N, C-alpha and C positions, 0 to 999 in steps of 0.2 A: 641339484648341483651343490657340491660341498662348499662350506664356508671355511675361511683360512685364518690361521694364526701364522704370521710370517716371522720367523726367528732370524735376527740379524746378528752376524758375527764379523767383526773386524779382525784381521789376522796379519801378522808379519812373520818373517822367517823363523825366528827362535821359538815362537809359540805354535807353529804349524803342527809339530809332532803330537800335540794334544788333541787335535781335531777328531781322531777316531774315538777317543773317550767321550768327547762332547756329543758326537753322533750317537754313540751307544746310549747315552742318557736321554737323548731325544727319542730314540726308538723304544725306550721303556715307558714313554708317556702314553696314556690312554685318554682319548678325548671323547666327548659325547657323540652320539650318532649324528652324522651330517657335518662333522668338523674334521679338518685335517691341518697338519702343520707343513710348512715349507721352510726351507733353510737357505738363506742367502749369505754366502761367504764372500766377503769383499777383502781382497788383499790390499794392504796399505803399501802401494808401490807395485812393481812388476819384476818378479824374479822367477827363477826356475825351481825354487826351493819349497814352494807351498803346494803346488798341484799334486805331487806324489802322495800327499797326506789327505787330500780331499776324498771323502767317501764316494763310492760308486753307487749312487742312489738317485732315482728319478726325481725325488723331492728336493734335491740339492742343486742350487745354482751357484756357480763360482765365477767371480769377476775379478779383474785386476785394475789397479790404478795406473798412474803415470810411471813410465819407466825411469825417468830421471830424478824422481824425488818421492819422499814419503810425506804425506800430509798429516799423519796422526790418526788415532782411532776415531775421533769425531768426524773428520772428513770422510774416512772410509765408510762409517756407518751411514752418514747422510747420503753418500753416493749410492749406497745399497738400497735406499728408499725408492730409487727408480724401478726396482724390481719387486717392491713390496706391494702386492695387489690384494692383500687381505684386509679385514676390518680391524685387526689388532696386530701390533708389532711387539715382539718379545726380544729383549736383549739377552745375548749369551756370549760372553767373552770366550775366545778360542781355548783358553786353558781351564775353563770352569765346567761344572756339570750341574744338571738339573736333577734333583731327587725325583723318584716316581711320584706322580700326582700333582706336580707343580703347575703344569699348564691347565689342567682341568680345574684346579682351585682358583687360579687367577681368572680364568674365563667365567666361572660360575659367579664370582663376585661382581664382575662388570656387566654380565648379561642380566643379573638380577636387579641392578640399580643403574638406570641410565644417567643419573646425576654424577656418577663416579667416572673420572677420566682416566684413571690409572690404578694399578695394583702393585704392591710390593710384598715381600715376605721376609721371614727370618733367614739370615745367612750364617753359615759356619765356615771358618777357615779350614781348608784341606791341607794338612801338613805333609811334608815329603815322606813321612813314615806311614801315610794313609790314615792317621788319626785325625780327628776333628776337634776344633775348639770354638766355642761361642764367645760372645761378649755381652756385657750388661747394657741396659739402656733401651731395649726394645720398647716401642709403644704398646698400648693395649691392642689386643686383637679387635679389629673392626675398622670403622671409618676414620680417616685422617682429615681434619678440617683444613680449610685454606689458611695458609700462613703458619701452621703448627710446626712444620719442619724448618722453615726459615728462622723462626724465633729460637728454636732449640739449637740449630746450627750456629747462629750468631753468639748464643750464650755459652756454647761448649767448644770453644777454640776451633770453629769451623769443622765440626764433626756432626754429620746428620745422624739421626737415630734410626734411619732405615738405609739400606744399601742400594745405591742407584743401579748397580748391576743386576738387581732383581726385578726391574720394571717390566710390566706389561702395560702398553699404552694404546689407547684408541688411535688408529692411524691418522684420522683427520685432525685430531688435536695435535699430534706430533708434527704433522706438516704445517699446521697453523703457527707453531712456535719456531719453525725453521730447522727442525732436527736438532742436532747437537751443536754446542758452541764451538767456534773456531779457536780453540785453545790448545796448547801443547799438552795439557793434562787437566783434570777436573772438569772436562767437558760433560761427563755424565752427571756430576753433581750440579752443574749449571742447568742441565735439563730438568733434573729432579726438583730443584728449587723453583724454576719457572712453572713447572706443572703444578706445584703446590700453591703457587700464588694465584692461579686462575681456575683451579678446579679441586674438588674433593677427591680423595684417594682412598685406598683400602690397604690395610696391613694384615697379613696372615701370620699368626704365631707359629704355624708349622714351617719347618725348614723348606725353603724354596731355592736354595743355592749352596753349592759347595765351591767356595772361593779358593782356588789353588794358590798356595804360597810356595814360590820356588825362586831360585837364584836369578833367573832371567826376566822376571816380571818387571814391567816398566815402573810400577809404583815403588819398587824396591831400590831404584837407582838414585844416586846422589842428586842428580838434576831435579828429581821430583820434589825434593825437600829443600831446594835452594831458597833461602828466606825471601830474597828480593822478588824472585819470580812467583813464589807461592803467594806473597802478599798482593802482587798485581792480579793473579788469577782470582783470588778470593774477592778482591775489590770489584772486579768487573762482573763476577758471578752474582754478588749481592746487589750491585747497581741494577743489573738487568731484572732480577727478581722484584726488587722494590719498584722499579719503573712500571713493570707489568701490573703490580698490585695497585699502584696509584692511578693508572689509567682506567681501572674499573672494568676491564674486559673479563668476562666470565664464561666458563664452559659448565653446562650447556648455556646457550644464549639466554639471557634474562634470569639466570639463576641468582 
């Protein structure tokens, strides 16, 4: 019987048109014998605009949220966990792409070391003209120790040195932390910092994500950078991470 990496994608109407490109990047992945990927696409809300863009592939599961409201990407991803039956969960935003080899590298790191709870990798911005741009500050290739990302994030204006959209996480650990934070934004950063406070991780210096920059992305909207809301998000993200660290809970148990 095959073992599974479950790829989770939250999607809303404007970003649905990019799903075929995300699917193509998944189809280009090559996993070791005995492994497969499955893709759970969870619509944030319930409209008629997403389904036409969902690939016709038996490995793809498409689900919708409530008709009357959108809960945000954190809610959509957490709801998608009900269909995540694999040992690992990979995050893939609807408008992003995985370069070839990403899943196999992430998997190899975690399978080789059971003390690692999660893996990340280098990300490049994918610009509208199809060019890519990196940014400085990546950590060294290899293990990331507990608390390392939180300390960097706090000292560098709330910017983590690894991208939370590159995460591959052990499913049991993700569930133990409650999935993604119930925030209007930064819910993935909240998860990253929580993971970093309870378990060691891994960073691959090879590119593992093409992060699309486009006019409709949520992080490019004015509301995302509203100072009052941003300060509130950062405060609760930090408080959760530090509370987890102070309680002494560790993955794996006894580590």
